N, C-alpha and C positions, 0 to 999 in steps of 0.2 A: 504494500500500500504506500502511496506517495506521502511524503511528509508535508502536510499543508500548514503554513504559518497561520496561527490564530489571529483573530481580528477583534479589536475593541473600538466601537464607534458610537457617535451620538449625533443626532440631528436636532438643531435648536428650533426648528420650525420658525414661526414669526415672533421670535423672542431674542433678546440680547443684542442691543445696538452696538455701534462701533466703540464707544467709550467703555461700555461694560465688557465688550469682547477683549479689550486690552487688559482690563483688570483680571478677567477670567484666565486669559492666557498666561499672565505673569504668575498668578497663584497656582495654576495647573503645573507650570514648569517647575516650581519649587517642590510640589508634591511628587511629581514623577521622578525627580532626581533621587528620591528615596527608594525607588522601586526598580528592580531589574526588568526592563521592558525590551531587552534585546531580542526576545523570541516572539514579539507581538507587533503587528501592524496596527497603528492607531490613527483614527481620523475624527475630525469634527466637521460638521456641515453647518456653517453660520448662514444667516440671511445674506443676500447679495451685498447689501450696503455695509456689512461687517467683515467681508472677506479680506480686504486689504489690512484692516486693523488686526484681525485674528492671525493672518499670515505673518505679520511683523512680530506680534507678541509670541508666536510659537516657532519663530524661525530657528532658534537654537535648540529646539527640542525634537524628539522623534515623532511628533504629532504632525500629520498631514492634514490639509484642509480640502474641502470639496464643496460643490454647489448642491443645492437642494432640488434643482431642476435645470433644464436648458432647452433651447430650441434645436430643431434638427438641421436648420440651415446655418452656414458659417457667417452669413451677413445678409443684409437686405432690408426690405420695407416691412419690418415686423416690429411695430411700435410696442415698447414695453418689454421686449424679449431680450434674452441673454444667450450668446452663442458659446460653443465649446472653446473656440480660440480666445474669447474674452475671459472665460473661466481660467484657462491656462495662464493667460497674462496676469490675472489676479493672484496667481500662486496655487491654483487648485491642482490636485492630483486625482481627485475622485469626483463623481457626480451621481447623485441619487436619482433614480428614474422609477416611475410607476408607483409612487407612494399611493396608498389607498385614498388619501385626501385629494390627490390629483385626479384619480379615477372617478371618485364620487362627486366632488364639487365642480370639477372642470371638464367632465365627460371625456377624459383621455382614454384611449384604447391601446391595447398592446401592439396593434399595427403601427400606431404613432410612436410607441415606445421603441419599436424595432428601428425606425428611422433615426431616433435619438441615439440608440446604441451604436449604430453605424457611424454617426458623426462623432460621438465621443471617442470611439476607438481610433478613428482616423486622426484625431487630434492628440492622441496619447493619454487620454483620461481613462481611468478605470471605472466603468459603469457599475453602480450598485443597483441591481434590478430587483425591485420588490415584487414578491409573489404572495398571494393570499386569497383565501376563499371567504365569501360572506357567510353570515349566519344561516341564510337560506340555503346556500349551496352546501354547507356542512350538514344541515338538517336533511337535505335530499340525498346525502351520501355521495355527492359528486366531487368532494374535495380534491382527490388525487387526479381526477380527470381535468379539473379546472387548472390545477398547478402545472400539469403537463402541457396543456394548451398555452398557458402563459409563457412557459419556458421556450417551447418550440416556436411560438410566434415572435417573441422578442429577439431570438437568436437566429431567425431565418435568414439565410444568405451568408452567414458567417461560416468560414471553414471550421472543421472540427478542431484544428490546432489553435484557434483563437478563443474557443469557448472558455478556457481557463483564465483568460484575460479579464473576465468579468467576475463580480461577486454576486451570488444569488442571496437575497435576504428574504427568508420565509417570515412573513408577518401576517398571521391570520387576521383578517380584517375585523372580525368580531372581538379580537383581544386588544386591539390598539386603543390605548387610553382607557381601557376597561378596568374593572376592579382586580382582575387577576389574569395572568398569562395562561396560555394553554398548559396542560399538565405535561410533565417531562415525558411520560409514556407516549402521549399524543405527538409531541414534537419529535421524539425519536423515530416514530413510525413514519411521519411525513418526510423527514430528512432522509431516512433510509430509502424510501420509495422514490424521492426526487433523485437520489444518486443512482439508483438502479435504472431509472428512466434515462438519465444522462448516458449511462453505459449502453443501454439498448439503442438509443437514437444517435449518440455522438461518439461512442467508443469508450474503451476502458481508460485510455489516457485522460480524456476529458472528465470522466467520472472520478478518477483518482485525484486530479489536480485542482478541480474547481471547488472553490470554497463556498459553503452554504452556511450562512450565519442566521441567527434567530433574533427577531425583534417582536415586540408586542407585550407591553406591560412588564418589561424586565426590570428587576430591582436588585439591590445588593443582597437581599434575602433569598430570592429564587435563582439568582445568577449562578451560584456554584453548582446547583443541581443541573441547570440547563447546559452549562459549558462542559460538564463532565460527560455528556452524551457523545458517543463515538462520532457520529456524523454531524455534530454541531461544531462549526469551525470559528465561531465568534459570537459576540453579543452586540446587538444594535439597539441602543438605549435612547429613550426619550427623556421624560421629565426627571427621572432619577439621576441624570447626568447633567442637568442644567446648572449645577453648581460645580466649581472645581473639585471640591472634596468628594462630591457624589461621583463624578466621572473618574477621579483617581481611584476610588474604591472599586469601580467596575474594572478598570485597567488592571488593578492588583489581582482581582479574581481571575481574569483571563490569563495574566502572566503566570499565576500559580498553576493554572490548568495546563499551560504550555509546558511547564516543567514535568507535570505528571504524564502528559501525552507524548512527550519527547518530540515536539513539533517545532523546534527552533530553526530548522533549515528551510530555505526557500524551496517550494515545490518545483 
C-alpha cells in the first residue's frame, strides 16, 4: 500500500478578515512550532480578501493556503469571479471545489466542478473536491452511488496518472454544521468503498495514492477516532479550527496519527 501523507485543513468560510487573519497566522505559527508536523500537509482556506494577509502571516510556517472556490476560466468578463492564476498569484497552493454550500445555495453541478478541476490542475493548484450525499439520498440508500457519480464526473477527462493530484474530501452533506459527525463505522465504510471504486475505475495506483480526507462536524473530541480509520487520510475542519488553538489541536491529532500510521513519506 502506498504511503499517503496525512492532511490537516480548515476552511474559514465567510469569516476572519485580513487583520484577524494576520493575528491568527502569527498565533498559529507559535503553536505549530511546538509540534512535529513534518509528516503532515497543512492548509487553511481564508476568504479571498484575507488570502494575501494569511499568506504573509504563514509564510515561514509549513501551512499552505488555498481558495474556497474559483472560476473555470483563466480570465474574462466574469464580474465578481476569481481565476486559478489569480489564486496562484495570491500565494495559494490549494482550492476547495464542490462544497455543499456551493451546490445548495448557488446551484453548482459536478459538471461545472469538472471544468474547475481542469483549470486548477493546469495552473498547478491542488483541487480539494468535496463529495457528499444529502439526507434524502442517504435515506434512499443511494449514498455510494451518489459518491461514485460525483467522483467520476469531477475527474472526467483527467488521465489516471493525474487522479492522485487531487484530494477527495468526503463531507456528508447532512453532517456539515450539524450536531455530530457521521459515526466512525459509517465513515470507514464510505472511504473504503470510495477507494475500491477508484481502483475499479482508475486503477490500483490511483486508489493507493489518492488521499481521501473526512470533513463534517469534526472536532478535537471525535478527531482521533476518525483519523485512526485506515482509509481516512486527513481531517477537514470547520468551526473547530476557526481559532489558532483549535486548529493547532487538530494538527496535533493528525500529526500523532501520522506517526502511528507511518505515513511520513510522500506518496
